[in-house]
N, C-alpha and C positions, 0 to 999 in steps of 0.2 A: 776785761774779765767780768764774768757774771757775778758781781758782788752779792746782789740780792739772792741769787739762786744758791750760792754756797752758804751764805748766812742762814737762809731758810732751811737748808738741809740739816745744819747743826741744830737749829732751834727745834725742828720737827723730831729729830732723833732724841733729843732730851725730853721732849714732851711725851713721846711714845714710851720711853723707859719709865718715866714717872707715872704714867697711866697704868701700864701693864705689870710693873714689878712692885712689890710691897716695900718701897723705899721712901715713903712719905717723909719720915723723920730725917732723911739724908739729903733732901732736895737742896736746902741752903748750903750745907757743906760741899755738895757736889758742884753747885754753882760757884762757890768760892774757889774750889780746886781748878775748875775750868778757867776761871778768871786769871789764876796764876799762870796756867799754861798759855793763855792768850797774851799776857804780858811778856812771857818768855819768848814767844814768837816775834814780839815787837822789837826785841834786841837786835842790833845790827850785826848779824853773823853771816857767814858765807852760805852758799847753797843756791838753789834755783829760785830766783825771785818770784817766778810765776807760781810755783808750788807753795812758797812761803805765804804769798797773799791768800791763796785758797785755804791754807791751814789757819791763817789768822781769822778769816771769815767764819770757818767752821767752829773754831774755838769760841769766837764771840757769840755765835748762834747757840752753842751748848751752854755758855754762861747765862745768856738771857733766857733760854728755855727752862733750865733747872730753877733759876731764880723766879721766873714768872709762874711756874707750876706751883712753887711753894707759896707765893704771895696770893695767887688765885684761890688756893685751898683755904687760906686763912681768912680772906675777905669775903668769899662768896659761899664756899661749900661748908665750912665749919659751922657758921650760924644756922644753916638749914639742918645739918646733921644733929645739932643740939636739940632740935624739936622732935626727934624720933621718939615715938611712944607717948607723946603728949596729946591731950584733948583740949582744944583752945577755941576761943572766939576768933573768927577770921573774916576779913573782907578781901575781895578779889575782883579783878577785871577779867572778863572772859576774853580769851585770845582767839578761839576758833569755834566752829560750829560743833555742838555736842554730837557724840556718836552713841547710838543705842547699844546697850550691853545686855547681859543676861539678867533674867528675872526682873525686867522692867527698869533696870538702872541705865544710866548714861554716864559717859566720861568726856572730859574736855580739858584742854590746857588752859591754865589761868595764871595771872600774875597776882600772887597772894601777899597780903600784909598780915603777918602773924607775929605777935609779940615784938613789934618794932622791926621785924626782919622782912625784907622784900625778897621773894623767891618765886621762881617759875615752878609750878606744881601740876600734877595730874589730879584733877578733882573728880570724884565719883559721887553722883547724886541719884536720887530716885527719879521716877518718870517725869516729874514736873520740870526737871532740868532740861528736858528736850525742847522746851519753849524758849530757852535762852538763845541769844545771838551774840556774835563778837562785839565787844564794846560795852556790854551790860556790866553794871556794878552789882555785886551780890554780897550778902553777909549771912553767915551761918556758923554753926559749931561744927568743928571737924576734928577727926583723929588723924594724927600725922605719923607717917612711916617713912624711913629713908628709902629713896628710890633706887639706891644701889645695892639693896638687899632684896632677894626674892622671898617668897613665902616660906622657903626652906632655910633661910638664913645665909644663902650663898651670895658671894659678891657677883654682881652683874654690872655691865657698863652700858646697857641698851638705853636707859633713860638719861643717864649722865651725859652720854654722847649727844643727846638732843637738848641738853641744857636744863633738864628737869631733875631737881634734887629731892623733891618730896612727892609722895602719894598721900592724898588727903581723902578721907571718907567723910562726907557731909552728913550731919544728923540734925533732926529737929526742923524748926521752921526756917524757910528760906526767904530772905528779904531781897527784893530785886529793884534796881533802879535803872531805867533805860534812858540814855542821853537823848536830848532832842535831835542832835545830829550824830551821825556815825563818825567816830573819831577817825582822823586821817589815816592813822596807822592801821586801822581795821578795814579800810576800804578794799584792799586786795582780797580779803576773805569773801566779801560780797561779790566782787568781780569774778572770783573763782567759782562761786556758786552759780552766778549768772551764766558763765561759760558752760558749766556742767549741765544746767537745765537746758541751755541752747543745744548742746550735743544730743542730749536725751530726747529732745523734741524733734530734732532734725533727722535722726537716723532710726531705722526700725529697731525693735527691741533686741533682735539677735546680733546686731552689729554695734549698737551704741556702747556697751561696756568696753569693747576693745578700742574703739575710737577715743573714748574718754581717757583710757589708760595711755594711749599714744600721745594725746594732745596735752594732758595735764599731769600724767603720772599717777592719777587716782585709780588704784587697782581694787577698790572695795567691791566692785560689782563684777570683776573678772573671775571666771570660773576657776576652781582649783585645778581641774585637769589641764586647762590651757596654760595656767601659770606654771605648772610642772613641765609642760612641753617647752615653754620659753626657757626655762632653766636648763633643760637637757640639751637644747640646741644652741645655747650660748646667746640667746636673743633677749635676755632679761633687760638689757640696757635699752631696748626699744620702748619699754614701758616705764623707764625711770628717766624722767626728763633731764637731758644732759646737753653736751655740746653738739651732738648730732642733731638734736631738735632745733637748737639755735642756728645751726648751719642751714637747716631746711628753711627756717624763718628768714634768715638773712638772704638766702637764695631767692625766696619768694619776693622779698622787698626789692632785690636787685632786678628781678625779672620785670617788676612793675615800674620801677623808676630808672633802670639803666645801671649797668655795672661801672664801677670805678668813678662814679660821680660824687662830688662833695655832698650834694643833697641826699644821696643814698646813705652815705656814712652818717650824716646828721640825723637821718630818720631811724637808722638801725639802733643808735644809742638809746633813745628813750623807749623805743619798742622793746628792746632787750631788757631794760630795767623793769618795765611793766610786766613783761612775761615772766621774769624771775619772781616777782612778788606774787603773781597769780598762781604760779606753779608751786608755791609754798616755801620758796627759799631753801630747798634741800641742798646738801653739800655739793651734789653734782651740778645742779643748775647755778648755784652761786659761783662755783669754780669756772664753769663755762661762760657765765655772764661777765665776770671780771676779765677773763681772757679776751672775750670778744671786744669789750670796751677798750682794753689796752691796745689790742691789735688795730682797732679802728681809729683810735686817737693818735697813734704813733705817726701815721703819715700827715695828719692834720697839723701836727706840731713839728714836722720835719725830722722825726726820730725814726731810727731803724727798728723794724719789727724783730722781736726775739721771743721765740716760743717758750724757752725755759724760764726766762724772766717773767713773762706773762703768766706762766704756771705757778711761779713761786709766790707772787703777791697775794692771790686769793688764799693759798694755803696758809701763809703767814697771818693774814687778817682773821681767818676762821679760828686758828689755834690761839691767837691772842684773845679773841672774843670768848672762846670756851676751850681750854686745853683738853677737856674730856672728849671733845669732838674727834680727837685722834683715834678713838676706839670705834667710831662710826664706820661700819663696813661699806656704806655707800661712799663716804669720803675716801676711804682707802682705795676702793675699786676705781673711782672716778679719776683720782690723781695718778694712780698706777697705770691706767689705760692710756692716758694722754702722755705720760712720761715714756711709756713703751713706744707709742707712735712717733714721738719726737726723736728718741734715741735709737730705736731699732728699725721702725718702718721706713723712715726716710732713706737710710743707707741701702736697705733691701730694695726699695723702689728704684733708686738710682741704678743699682746693679741689674735688676731685671728689665728695666726700661732700655738700658744699653744693650743687653743681650737680645731683646726682642725687637730692636729697631729694624733689622732686615725683614722680619716677618710682618711688621706693621706697614712697611712700605709696600710689600706685595699684596696686602689685604686692601689697600686703598684707603681713602679718607674715612669712610664710615666704619669699615672693618678695623682700621687702625685705632680709631677712637674707642670702639668697643673693647679691643684688646687692652688698651691703656686703662680703661675703666676696670677691667677684670684684674689687671696687675695691681693697680692702686688699691682696690678693695681688699684683695688677698693680703697685700703687704701691710695695710693698716690693721686688718684683723689679726694677723700673725704677730705684728708688733705689740698690739694691745694685749694679746694672750701671753706674751713672754713675761709681762709683769703681773698680770692679773691671775694667771693660773695657780701660782702658789697660794694666793689669797683665797681663791675659790676652793682649793684643796683643803686649806686650813679651816675656813669658816663653814663650808658646805659639804666637805668631804666628797666633792664631785668635780670631774674634769670633762668639759665638753670637747669631744674630738671632732664633731661635725661643724663646729662654729664657722670655720672659713667658708664651707659650702653653704651653710644656712644663711650667712650674711650675704653671699653673692646672690642667692635666690630670692632674698626678701627685702633688702634695703631699698631697692627702687620702689617696691610696693609700700614700704613704711613711709617713704617720702611722699608718695601720692596720697596715702591715707591721712597722714599728718596735715598736709597742706589743705586738702579739701575738708578735713575734719575741723581744722581751726577756722576756716572761712565760714563753714556751715554753722559752727558753734556760736560765733559772734553774731551772724545774721539771725540764727535761731533764737538768741536771747532777745533780739529786738523785734523780730517778726517770724514766728514759727513757720509760716508758709514759705517765706524766702529761704529759711534754713533748710527746709526739706528739698527745695529745688537745688540749692547749692550742694546738698549732700549726694545727689544722684551720681555725679562723676566719681565720687570717692568710694561708692559701694563695691564696685568690682575689685578695687585694691584690698578692701577689708575682707571680702569673700575669699580672695586668693590667700591671704594670710591665715585665715581660719582653716583653710583646707591644707595648706602646705606645711605649716609649723607642726601640727600633731602628726602628720605623716612622717616627717623627718625624725621626730622624737621617738617614734616607734621602732626605728632601726636598732638592731641589737647593740651595736657599739657606737651609738650616737654620743653617749657619755659613759664614763666609767667612774666608779667611786674609789676613794683611797682607803676603803676598809680592807682591801687586799694588800698583803705584804708585797706582792710582786709589782703591783702598780705603784706603790710608794717607792720601791727600789728603782723602778723605771724613771720616776719623776726626779729622784735624786741624781741618777745617772745623767738624765737629759740636761739638768741645770749645771751639773759639774762639767759636762762637755761644753755647754754654752759658755761657761766662765773661762774654760781653757781656750776656746776659740777667740773670745774677746781679748784675752791677754796676748795671744799670738798676733792678732790683728793690730793690737796697740804697739807691740814691739816691732812689727814689720809693716809699718803704715804705708810704705811705698808699694807693697805687693798687693795685687787684687785679691779680694775675698773669694774663696771657692767653697760655696755652701753644700756642694753635692755630698761630700764625705760625711760631715756631721748630720745632715738630714737623713742619709741612708742609715747611719749608725743608730740614730734615735728611732727610726721606723723598725729596724731589725730588733732593737732592744724591746720595743713595745710588743712586737710579734712574739718574742720569747716570753715576756711577762704574760701575755694572753694565753699561750700554749701551756705554760706552767700552771696558770690559774685553772684552766680547763682540766688538765691532767690531775692536779691535786684533788679537785672536787670529785672526779669520776673514778678515783681509785677505790677498790674494795667493793663488797657486795651491797653494803648499805651505808648511807650517810644521813645524819640527823642534824638539822640546823635550827636552833631556837633564835629567831630574829629579835633584835632589840627594838621593839616598837613602843617603848614606854609602858604605860599601864594598859596592857592588852595582851594579845597572844597571836602569834603567827609562827607555825612550825613547818619547816620544809623537810620532806623525806625523799631520798633517792633510793630506789630499789632497782639495782641493775642500772639500766639506762632510762627508767621511767621515773617521773617526778610527781609527787603529790604534795599539795600545800594544805595544812590543817589550820583553818581559821585565818583571818586577815583583818585585824582590828587593833586600834591603839588609842593613845591619849588624844591625838588630834585627828580630825576627820580627814580621810584620804591619805594621810601620811604613811600608814601601814602598807597601803597598796603600792606606793612609790618605793618603799624600802624593799618589799618583796620583789617587785619588778626589777629594781636595780640589782639585787643580788643575783637574780636569774640571768639578766642580760650581761652582767660582768663576766659570767662564766659561759657565755655563748649560747644560752638557751633563749628561744623566742616564745616559749609557751609551756603549759603544764598539761600533763595527762589527766590529773584529777585535782579538783579543788573541793575540799571537804569542810563543810560548815557545821560546827558542833551545835550552835544555837544562835538565836537572832538578837543578840545584844551587841551594842555598838563597839565595845572593846574587843569583840571577836569578829566583827563583820563590817565595820564602817569603811574599811579600806577596799572591800571587794569591788565596788563599782569602778574605782580608779584602776585597780589591778586588771579588770576585764578590758578597760580602755587601752592598756599598754601591752598586754601579752595575750596570746591565744590560749584559751582554756577549752579542752575537749569536753570534759564532763564536770558538772557541779552536783555534788551530793549534799543534801540538806534534810533535816528532820521534817517529817510530815505532820507538823503541829502549828498552832497559832496562825491559822489562815486569816488573812486580812491585816497582819502586822505590817506597818508602813515600811520598815526596813526590809522585811522579806519581799514585799511587792517591788520595791525599788531594785533589789538585787536580781530578782527574776526577770524584770523588764529589761535591765541592762544585759543580762545573760542572753535573752532572746535577740536583742539588737546585735550582739557580738557573735552570734552563731554558736553559743555554748549550750549543750544539751543538759537539761535539769532533771535529776533523778531524786524523787522524794523517798525517804527511807523511814519505814515503820518497823521493819524486822531486820534481823541480822543478815548481812550479805558479805560475800568475799569478792573483792574486786580483782579482775584479771591482771596479773603482773608477770613479768618475764622470769624464767628460771624457776628456782625452788622457793622464791620469796612468797610471802602471804600477806595480804593487806585486808584486814577484817574490820567491818563497821558493825558495832552493836547498836541496835535501835534504841529509842527512848525507853527508859525503864522506870522513871519517876512519874510524879504527877504534881500539879499545882504550878509553881513558878517556872519561868523560862529556863533557869539554871538546871532544874531537875528533869527537863524534857530534851536534853541534848544527846548527841551521838558520842560514843566512845570508840577510839581507834586503837587497834593492836596491829603492829607491823612486825613481821618476823622474817629473818633471813638466816637460815641454819640455826645455830644456838644463840643468836642475838635477837632480843625482843625489846620493842619499844611500846610503851603504853601512854596514851594521852586521854585524859578523862574530862577535859573541858572545865566547866564550872560546877560539876556535880558535888553535892554535899555528902557527908559521911553516911547518911541513911541510904542514899542511892548507891553508894559504894558497897554497902552490905548486899543490896539487891543484885549488883553486878557480880559479886563473889558467889552468890547463890545461883545466879543465872548461868554462869559458865566457869569452867576450870581454867584459870589463868596460869600460864607458866611462870617460872622465875623470870623476873624482868631485869634486863641490864640497864635500861634507861627509863625512868619515869618522869614525865612532865607533870609537875605538881598541879593538883586541881585548884581552881579558883585563885590562882596567883599566890598560893601559900596561905589562904585564909585558915583561921583556927577551926573552921567547920568542915574542912576537907582534908584529904590525905590522912585518914584515920589510922589508929594503931592496927586495926584489923586488916586494912588494905596493905599496910607496910609489912605486917607479919606474913600475909598470904603471898605477896609477890617478891619480897626481899630484894628491892632494887639496889644495884651497885652504885648508880649515879642518879641524882635527882636534879632536874633543871626547873628553875622557877622563873617564869616570865612575869616581870613586875617592873613598875615605873619607880624611879627614885623619888623619895619623899611624897609618896602618894597619900591622899587624904583618907584612905581606908585602913592604913596601918599594916598593909601587906608587905612581906609575909609576917605572920604573927610569931611571937617568941615561943609560944607553946608548940606550934607546928615545927619550927626549926629544931626545938629540943627533941621532938618525936623522930625527926629525920636523923639527927645525930645519934640518937639511941639505937636506931635501926642500922647504924654502921654505914650509911650511904655517904658518898662524896656529894657535896652540895655546890651548885653553880647558879648564880643569879644574874639576870640581864642588867639589873640596876648597878651591879658591881663589876661584872665581867664583860658586859656588852654582849654582842651576838655570840652564842655558844655553838660550836661545831664539833660533832663527834662522829667518827667513822670507824667501821670495822674492816680491816684489811684482810 
C-alpha cells in the first residue's frame, strides 16, 4: 500500500483547508479531532483491512496537517504579522537580483532581521538598490506591511505562497556590505544570470526571449501577446520549467552517455539538482526534481519505482517547509498535471495502444513509432487536462480546447529549442562566439514556435472562458459524467472501458453550450456589453449582425485586448466591423494593439487630434500591419449599419486636454438608445447638448468612470437615462465613482450598474 501517498493526501487536504478557509483559530481543535478519529481507526474492528489502512493514513495526515498549520502560523507568520504598520531599523541579506520598478525604484527578495524577527520579505528601494547583488548585507530604515493584504486591504495569498510575509519600503541612507566571497547559497543566482547572459549573447534579439523562457522559465522579456498565445493554446507549461524540461535534460544526458547505464543515472542526479537551483526552485521544478531523483535512485538501491509515491514526497516536503505554498497556482497545476498523467493518461494509453496495434503493424516500424508517439502525447495531454482544467477555470477563467493539438504540433520543437538553447547558453556564458555557433541549429525550432503558437491562438475556439453560464454548465456536466464513468469502471473492473459514449456526450454538450451562447448574444435588435477591464473602458455594441467596440483599455496593458477578444471568440466571432476610439489615453486604448493581434477589425475610427502622440502612433502602426482601415474623425458621421439601426459619432467638441477632445457615440435601434461619452467633463457635456438634440436615453455609459466632474445634472436632465453603467476598477486610486456623482444618478431615477461590483454588464433589447 502507498502509505506515503495516502498520508500526504490527508496532510495536503488539511493544509488547503487551513489556507483557504478562515478557520485559523480552529486548526488545533481540528487536529485534535482528527487525532481522535485516527485512534478510532486503530481499534481492532472488522471490515476491509486494506481500506482501514488507507483511512488510518489519511486520518494521520489530516492530524499532522491541521496541527502543523497552526504551529507554523504561531512560529513564523505571527511574528512577521506583528510588524505590520511599523517603521523600524532593519538589516537584511539580499536573496536575488534586484528588479527595476516604476519611478526609479527596484524590488528584491531579502532575508530581513527586524526587531529580533527573521523573515523573508519583499524590499523596495530607490534606484541605488539596483547595484546590489545576491549575498550583499544591507542596513536601512523600512516601513513594514503585511504581504497577505493588498493595497485595498483584501486578503491575498500570492506572496505568502512564495514564503514572503512582509513588504518593506526602505527609506533614508542605505548601508551596504559586500562579502569577499559569494555565499554558497547565493551561487545559483549567479549561475542563473550567467546562463541568461549566455542565451542573450548566443541568440538573435528576436529569438532570445523565448529561448530564455524555455530554458530557465524567466518570462520577463517575453512579449505580452506571445504570453497570451501560450495561455490560449495550453502551452504555458513550456515556459514554466517543470518535469518536461527535466525529461528533455535527462534525455540529452542519456543520448550523450547511453541509456540505462549506471553512470548516466549518477550524472543525472547532480545535474538535476544544479538545474533546479538555477531555475529558481519554483514549485514545478522542485516537484519534478525530487521525482526524478527518487525514480533514478530506486533502481540503484534495488527498489521498485512508484510514480504516486515519488509525487507525494516533494508535495509533503514543500508543504512542511511552507504550508502557504498550497495556494501557489504553479504548485497546484504542477502536481495536478502529473497526478492526471499517472491516474488517467496511463490507462488511456494502454487502451488506445491496444486498439491501435493492428494499424501500427500495417504502418511499419517508422509509421508505428510515429503513431505511438501521437497516441502517447495525446493521452498525456488529456490526462493532465483532466486535473488541471478545473484549476485553470477557477484561477484564470479560461479553458484551452486546442491544447491536445497544440502540444502535438509543438512539443518536438520545444524539445529541440530547449536542448540547443541550454547548450548554447552554457557555451555563450563561457565564450559568446561558441554560443552563437551552438545556437544555429536551435533557431529553426524557435522560429517555428514563434509562427505556430500565435496562429493556433487566433482560432476562434482555441480557448473559451468560464464567464459564460453555458460553458460553466458544460464543465460541470463533463466532470459529473467523468465521475460517473470512474465509479462504473471501479465497480466493473473486469469489463473493458468504452470511452466512445462519454467522449461523444461531452462533445455534444459543448456544441449545445456553444450554440446557446451564440443564440443568446445574437437575440434582439441591439445588445450592449460593458466589459470588466478594471480601471478603464471597453464597450461592445451589437446592432443586428454588426459589431462595434467602443474603446479598449484597462488597468493592465494588453489585458483589455485579451478580455474583448475572449468575449468575441467565445460567441463565435472572429472580428469586428468597427473599433471606435474615444481618445488616446491608456485606460481607453492600451489594449487595442493586442486586440488587433487577435481579431480582424475592418475599420478603426479615432479623433483627428494629438498628432505625434506615442500611443496613437503605436495603434495606427499596428492597424496598418493588420490590414485595418483607419478613419480620422473631426466632424459628425453616421456609420453604415444594417436595418433601421443608427450609429453616430460626434466629433471632438472640447479643447485643451485629451479627455475633452474625444468622440461621443450614440447608438439607436428603434426606441432604444445608448450614449457613450468617453472621458468628457461637464463643460463639454454642455457643448454636446447645445450641438445636437439628444433623445431620451435607455442606457448611458457614465463619463470618466463616474468622476465628480462628469455626468452633470444638465446631461441627466436632458437625456433621462433609465440605466447607467459605470466602467470602473475596484479600489482605484482616483476614488471613482465619486459619491456626489452616484447621488446625482440616484436622484435622476436611473438603475446603476458598476463593473467593480457587477462584473461585465450585458443589456439586450429583444
